[in-house]
C-alpha positions in Angstrom: 142.9 80.6 83.9 141.3 78.6 86.7 138.4 79.9 88.7 137.4 79.1 92.3 133.8 79.1 91.3 131.9 76.0 89.9 131.5 76.6 86.2 127.7 76.1 86.5 125.2 74.3 88.7 124.6 70.9 87.2 121.4 68.8 87.4 123.3 65.9 89.0 124.3 68.2 91.9 120.7 69.2 92.3 119.5 65.5 92.4 122.0 64.8 95.2 120.0 67.1 97.4 117.1 64.7 97.3 118.6 61.2 96.7 121.6 59.4 98.2 121.8 57.2 95.2 121.9 57.5 91.4 118.7 58.3 89.7 117.8 58.3 86.0 114.8 59.8 84.2 112.8 57.4 82.1 110.7 59.2 79.4 107.1 58.2 79.0 104.4 58.7 76.4 101.2 58.5 78.4 98.9 59.2 75.4 98.3 62.9 76.0 97.5 65.4 73.3 98.0 69.2 73.5 95.4 72.1 73.6 97.4 73.7 70.9 96.7 70.8 68.6 93.0 69.9 69.3 91.6 73.4 68.9 91.2 74.3 72.6 94.0 76.9 72.3 94.9 76.4 68.6 95.5 74.0 65.8 98.6 72.4 64.4 100.8 72.8 67.5 103.9 75.0 67.8 105.6 75.6 64.5 108.9 73.8 65.5 107.3 70.8 67.2 107.7 67.1 66.2 107.4 64.9 69.3 109.3 62.1 67.5 112.5 64.0 68.1 112.5 63.2 71.9 110.7 59.9 72.3 112.9 56.9 72.9 111.8 53.6 71.2 110.2 52.3 74.3 107.9 55.4 74.5 104.9 54.0 72.6 101.3 54.5 73.4 100.5 50.9 72.7 102.4 50.1 75.9 101.1 50.9 79.4 103.0 53.3 81.6 104.1 50.3 83.6 105.4 48.5 80.5 107.3 51.6 79.3 108.9 52.0 82.7 109.9 48.4 83.0 111.5 48.5 79.5 113.2 51.8 80.3 114.6 50.2 83.5 115.9 47.3 81.5 117.7 49.7 79.2 119.5 51.4 82.0 120.0 48.6 84.5 122.9 46.9 82.8 125.1 50.0 83.5 123.9 50.8 87.0 122.1 47.8 88.6 121.4 49.8 91.8 119.8 52.7 89.9 116.5 54.3 90.9 114.3 56.1 88.5 112.1 59.2 87.9 109.1 58.7 85.7 109.4 61.5 83.1 106.0 62.4 81.6 107.5 64.0 78.6 105.5 63.7 75.4 102.9 66.5 74.6 101.1 68.1 77.5 101.1 65.9 80.6 98.6 67.8 82.7 96.0 68.0 80.0 93.2 65.7 81.2 90.7 65.3 84.0 92.2 65.3 87.4 91.1 61.7 88.2 92.7 60.4 84.9 95.9 62.3 85.7 96.1 60.8 89.2 95.7 57.3 87.8 98.6 57.8 85.4 100.9 59.4 87.9 100.1 56.8 90.6 100.6 53.9 88.2 104.1 55.2 87.5 104.9 55.6 91.2 103.7 52.0 91.9 106.5 50.6 89.7 109.4 49.2 91.7 112.4 51.6 92.0 110.5 54.6 90.7 111.2 57.3 93.3 109.5 60.4 91.8 107.9 62.2 88.9 109.0 64.8 86.4 106.0 66.3 84.6 106.4 68.2 81.4 103.5 70.6 80.5 102.4 74.0 79.2 102.1 76.9 81.5 98.4 77.3 80.5 97.6 73.8 81.6 98.0 73.8 85.4 94.6 74.2 87.1 94.6 74.9 90.8 93.1 71.5 91.7 95.9 69.6 90.0 98.5 71.9 91.6 97.2 71.2 95.0 97.2 67.5 94.4 100.8 67.7 93.3 101.6 69.7 96.4 100.1 66.9 98.5 101.9 64.2 96.5 105.3 66.0 96.9 105.0 65.5 100.7 105.7 61.8 100.1 107.7 61.6 96.9 109.8 63.8 94.6 107.8 65.9 92.1 109.3 68.3 89.6 107.1 70.3 87.2 108.7 71.4 83.9 107.0 74.2 81.9 107.7 74.7 78.2 108.2 78.4 78.1 110.5 78.6 75.0 110.9 82.4 74.9 110.3 85.5 77.1 109.2 87.5 74.1 105.5 87.7 73.2 106.3 88.5 69.6 108.3 85.3 69.3 105.7 83.2 71.1 103.0 84.4 68.7 105.3 83.8 65.7 105.9 80.2 66.7 102.1 79.6 67.4 102.8 78.9 71.1 99.3 79.9 72.2 100.2 81.6 75.4 102.0 84.8 76.6 105.1 85.1 78.7 102.9 86.5 81.5 101.0 83.2 81.5 104.3 81.4 81.9 105.4 83.7 84.7 102.2 83.2 86.6 102.3 79.4 86.3 105.9 79.3 87.6 105.0 81.6 90.5 101.9 79.5 91.5 103.9 76.3 91.3 106.8 77.6 93.3 104.4 79.0 95.9 103.2 75.4 96.5 106.8 74.4 97.4 107.3 72.4 94.3 110.6 72.6 92.3 109.9 74.2 89.0 111.7 73.8 85.6 111.6 76.0 82.6 112.5 75.1 79.0 113.9 77.7 76.6 114.9 77.4 72.9 117.8 79.6 71.9 117.7 80.9 68.3 114.1 81.2 67.5 113.4 83.4 64.4 113.7 87.0 65.2 115.8 86.6 68.4 119.4 87.8 68.2 122.3 86.7 70.3 122.2 90.0 72.2 118.5 89.6 73.0 119.0 86.0 74.1 121.9 87.1 76.4 119.6 89.7 77.9 116.9 87.0 78.4 119.1 85.4 81.1 118.2 88.3 83.5 114.4 87.8 82.8 114.7 84.0 83.4 116.6 84.8 86.6 113.8 86.9 87.9 111.4 83.9 87.9 111.2 81.5 90.9 112.6 78.6 88.8 114.6 75.8 90.2 115.9 74.3 87.0 116.2 75.3 83.4 116.8 73.5 80.1 118.3 75.4 77.2 118.8 74.1 73.7 119.6 75.3 70.2 116.9 75.8 67.7 116.7 72.8 65.4 114.8 72.6 62.1 112.9 69.3 62.0 111.4 67.6 59.0 107.6 67.8 58.8 107.2 70.9 60.9 105.8 74.2 59.7 109.0 75.9 60.8 110.9 73.7 58.3 108.6 74.9 55.5 109.0 78.5 56.6 112.8 78.0 56.5 112.6 76.5 53.0 110.6 79.5 51.8 112.5 82.3 53.7 115.9 81.1 55.0 116.9 84.8 55.4 114.5 85.0 58.3 116.5 82.5 60.4 119.9 82.6 62.1 121.1 79.1 62.8 124.0 79.2 65.2 127.2 77.6 64.3 128.8 75.6 67.1 131.4 78.2 68.1 128.8 81.0 68.1 126.4 78.8 70.2 129.1 78.0 72.7 129.8 81.8 73.0 126.1 82.5 73.5 125.7 79.8 76.2 128.7 81.1 78.0 127.4 84.7 77.9 124.0 83.5 79.0 125.4 81.6 82.0 127.5 84.6 83.1 124.3 86.6 83.6 122.2 83.8 85.0 121.2 83.6 88.7 123.9 81.4 90.3 121.5 79.1 92.2 119.6 78.1 89.0 120.2 74.5 88.1 121.1 74.0 84.5 120.0 70.6 83.2 121.2 70.8 79.6 122.3 73.1 76.7 121.8 70.9 73.7 119.1 68.9 71.9 119.9 65.8 69.9 117.3 65.0 67.2 117.3 61.8 65.1 119.4 62.2 62.0 116.6 61.2 59.7 114.5 64.1 61.1 117.1 66.8 61.5 117.6 69.4 58.8 120.0 71.8 60.6 122.1 72.6 62.4 123.9 69.2 62.6 127.0 69.5 64.8 127.4 65.8 65.3 127.8 66.2 69.1 126.3 64.4 72.0 125.2 66.4 75.1 128.3 65.3 77.1 130.6 66.3 74.3 129.1 69.8 74.1 129.4 70.1 77.9 133.1 69.3 77.7 133.6 71.9 75.0 131.7 74.5 77.0 133.6 73.7 80.2 136.9 73.9 78.5 136.0 77.3 77.0 134.8 78.6 80.4 138.0 77.4 82.2 140.1 79.1 79.6 138.2 82.4 79.9 137.8 82.2 83.7 134.0 82.6 83.4 131.3 81.0 85.6 127.5 81.1 86.1 126.3 84.2 87.8 129.6 86.1 87.3 127.7 89.1 85.9 124.3 88.5 87.6 123.0 91.6 89.3 121.3 90.7 92.6 
């Protein structure tokens, strides 16, 4: 059955509000660390984390930000020669430094030809007011999107994965950032230990209550070399790893309860084969999207269908 509603609000649609041309994010590793690794908040990082899973080959700290952007541009330019780019500060906590040092990194990126904005990934406990006010000023002249790793709305889960902050901390960071007029993203992992499909479906209402602009969802993946992988090896019964069909059903149910104006950037994470333990569905993001869209069309479902205003 067809529906007159868009199935869900896609990131490409969101970008068209700001840019009359195609834009592509280029991931950067700007040499940051994390307060959950160096002892400021905790040691060892989040139990699931291995940054190798999302750094492209050109993201190497022995290259400057400018060099990484130039190589990233070279990678994409063959397909779309007229493409413009967003510098995506992705690896670790990209607001975790002195303000002057942060300004130098961001402004170096913006000085590269065809870079038309910034996407800054960080933790909700690493956004001081001085930096937020600087980003507010910067956004008057260029595109700035701040993405917070939130991962869960459940404090029990956040403690279990050694996240080092509460959900209230995340809520306050999102509210402060949105109050400055900046678009705000939130990142959530579906399937963390202890969280059922029913609880995750209910999470959509909590996420919808936040002044978020965009969200990223992805399935829990067990990655070699992480503490979570060791926990899984010792106690696999404590984990529920979604099969593909169950995960499709979960995402569909989540979307139906999600605020209809929330932009959904992705549903899937793709980790390198040599690092991934499970689940291994062998799908790329666009392939998952096609399966989800087919399912939603067949069921006549759409984002916000069950959202309660």
